[in-house]
N, C-alpha and C positions, 0 to 999 in steps of 0.2 A: 359743536359744530365747527369751531375754529381749529380743532385738532384734526377732524376728519377730512377737511379739504386738502391740506398738504399731504396727508397720507394717501389720498387718492390721486392727486395731480402729479406727485413725484414719479411713481411708476408709469403712469400714462405718458407723461412727457418723456421719460427715459426710453420707453419703447418706440415712441414716434421719432425722436431725434436720433436714435441709434441707426435707423434706416438711412439717414441722410449724412452720417458722419463717416469719414474714412478711418478704417481700423488699423492703419499702419503706425507703429511707434517710430519715433525718431531714431536715427542710427546709433547714437551714443548712449541711449537710455538703457539698453540691456547691459552694456559694459559698465555703466555707472553702478548698477545694483548687483552685478555678479561678484564684485570684490568686497561685499559688505562683511563677510566673515573673516577677512584678513585684517581688519582694523583692530587696534588696541582699545579696549574699553577702559573707562576711568576706574580707579581703585575704589574700594569700599569706603575708605576714610573720607575722600573728597566727596563722594556721593552722599554720605551721611551728613557731612557739613552743609552741603547744598540743600538737603531736605530740611534741616533744622534752621537754616539761615533766616527765613522769614520770621519764624518764632523768636529767634534771638534778637533780630533787629527791632521787632515790636516791643520786646521786653526792655531793650536798651532805651527805646523811645519813651516807654512808660516810666522808667526810672528817671529819665531826663525831665519829664513833665512833673514828676513828684518833687524832685530836688531843685526845680527852678531853672534848669538850663534847657528849656524847651526849644529855644531858637537854634541852638547848636546841633542838637540831635534830631530835630524835626525832619530834615531832608535825608539824613542818613538812615532813618528808621523806616523809610518807605519800602513796601514790598517790591517795588519796581527795581530797587537796587539789587535785590537778590536775583531777580530775573536776568539782569545784565551780567552780574558776576557768574551765574551759572551758565550763561551762554558762552562765556569765554573759557571757563574751567572745564565744563563737560563736553564742549565741542558742538 
């Protein structure tokens, strides 16, 4: 029952609200997405490092907990660190 209600109300609300919404996109929106193929993508190496970074940070944190330096490595082994680093390296 909890799954059926959102599955029904979503399309019903979408069809009702679409009649009341203006369908014009802002002026700069089309230009923003038309140059998407001209960007440089990050290399394979940096992408692989960013994929493995949460695992490596958790591994470093586990080793720090085993060898007694938990307070030093506790903050650096957080998965949020890898999200912030990937935000700046991958763009």
